[in-house]
N, C-alpha and C positions, 0 to 999 in steps of 0.2 A: 917630889918623885913623880915620874911620868906614869900615867895610867896604862895598864896592860890591856890590850884589846883582845877579846875573845873572838877568834875568827868565825866560829860558827854563829855566834850571836850577831856579829857584824853582818854576815851574809844574810841571816834570817831577817834582820831589820831592813836591809837593802831590798830583799824580795817583797817585803810588805809594802814598801814604797812603790816598787815597780807594779805590783798588783793593783794598788790604789790608783796609780797613774793610768794604767790600762783601762780601768773602769771610767775614769774621768775623761780620757781621750775618746773612748767609745761613746760616751753620752753627749759630750760637748764639742767634739772635734778638737783639732790642735789649737786653733785660734781662740776658741771659747774656754779651753781648759786654763786653769790658773794654778800656780803652785800652792796658793792658800787652800783651794779646794782639794788638791792632792793631799796636803797635810791633814786637812780635816778628815778625809776618808781613811788615811793611814793612822790617825790618832797620834800625830806627832806635831811638834812645833816647827816653825820655819827654819830655825837654827839646825835642827836635826836634818831636815830635808837638804839644806845647802851643804851640810857636812858630807852627804853622800853624792849629791848631784849639784853642780854649780848653776845649772839652768834647766828650764823646762825641756829644751832640746836634748840635753844630756840624758834625761830620764827616758825620753822617747827612743833615743839611740840605744840605751841599755835594754829596752824591751826588744828591739829588733835584733840586737846582738845575742840576747838570751835565746830567741827563736832559732837563730843560726847555730848557736852552740848545741841546742837540743837536737837539731837536725844531725849534727855530727855524732851525737850520742846514739841517735836512732840508727845511723849508718853502721856504727860499731856493733850494735845489737844484731844486725843481720849477718855479721861475719860468721862463717862456718855453715851457713845454710847451703843446701844443695839443690834447692828448687828455685831457680832464677825467675821463672814466670810467677811463682807464688810470691816471691819478694816484690816483684814489680806491682802486682795487684795489691799487696799489703801497703806499699807506698801510696798508691792511689786511695785506698780505703782510709789510711791514716790522715791523708790530706783532707778527706771529707769529714772525718771525725774532728780534726782541728778546726775546720770551718764551722762546725756545729756549736762551738763555744759561743754562748749568747752574746758576748761582747765583740766577737770577731767582725761582724759587718760594720759596726760603728768605728772600730779601730782601723779597719782597712780604709774607710772613707777619710778618717783623720790623717792617715799617712799619705793618702792620695793628694791631700791638700798641700803637703809640704815636700812632695817628691822632687821639686825643683831645687831644694836646699842641697848643696853639694854633699854634706855629711850624710844626709838621708839617702841620697842617690847612691853613695858609696856603700852604705849599709845594705841597701836593697840589692845592689850588684853582688855583694858577698853572699847574701842569702840565696840568690839565684845560682851562683857558682856552687854553693854547698849542695843545693838540690840536684843540680846537674851531675856533680861529682858522685852523689849517692846513687843516682839512677844509671848512669852510663855503664859501669862495670857489669851490672846485672843484665842490661840489654845485650852487651857483648856476650856474656855467658849464655843467655837464653837463645841468642842467634846461633852460637856454636852448637848448642844442644838440639837445635831444630825445633825449639818450643815456640818461637815467634817468627814473624815475617822477616825475610832477608832481602826483600826488594828495595829497602831503604837502608842507608848507612846507619850504624849505631848512633851517630850524632843526630841524625834527623829523627830517628825513633825517639831518642831522648828529648829532643826539642818538642816533639808533638805530645809526649806524655807530660812534660812540664806545662805546655800550653793548656792541656786538658785540666790539670789540677789548678793552675794559676787562674785560668779563665773561669773555672768553677767558683773559686773564691771571689772573683770579681762580680759574678752574677749574684752571689749571696749578698754582697755589699750593695749592689745596685737595684735589686729587684726583691721587694718585700715578700712576695709569695713564692719565691724560689728559695727553698730552705735546704740546708745541708742534709738534714734527716730525711726529708721527703724525696730528695734527688740523688742520694748516695748510691742506691742500687743501679740507677740509670748511668751514673758516672762510671761505676766499676764495670758494668756491662759494655759501655762504650769503649773503655780501655781494653777490655778483653777482646772485643771484636776488632778493634784497630790492630791489636798485636797478633791476631790469629795468622798462622802461616798461610 
């Protein structure tokens, strides 16, 4: 008789593996990470790992896809808000808070090392698209409400906000003394000044 799979338990185990892989990638980079070390950190055997992910690349892609999915959930959470400028500043703050996760600098460096891999490039493009899709409607609303500058098109304002948050993450990964917690207020103030009408 076939075993029944408990979907909640299956997803919980998958998330444990993803979390362990995130830690290993952050510490060792993509090339230095091994499935054996991911298994050790997750407290599982290699058979369990390969049941969930056929390769090390597959688990890296799962981490990126999870981030993109969480961004979609974040976008849904803003639905119904009536303060577009507040939402835009919340998005910038949330980006800084995400960058403050201790493993984030190492993980960003790990991903940067494999950006040339087509599947990784595609996953990063999807993440960029999700971020832009989250920001753009709020820029349009804020411009219509006269809350932010209108001398740039909504697309250009969106691109610059994305550049601010993405560049912030890049600096966190590249510069040891540039910390998310230490620089968050400056990031938000920079965004606020850039958006000012």
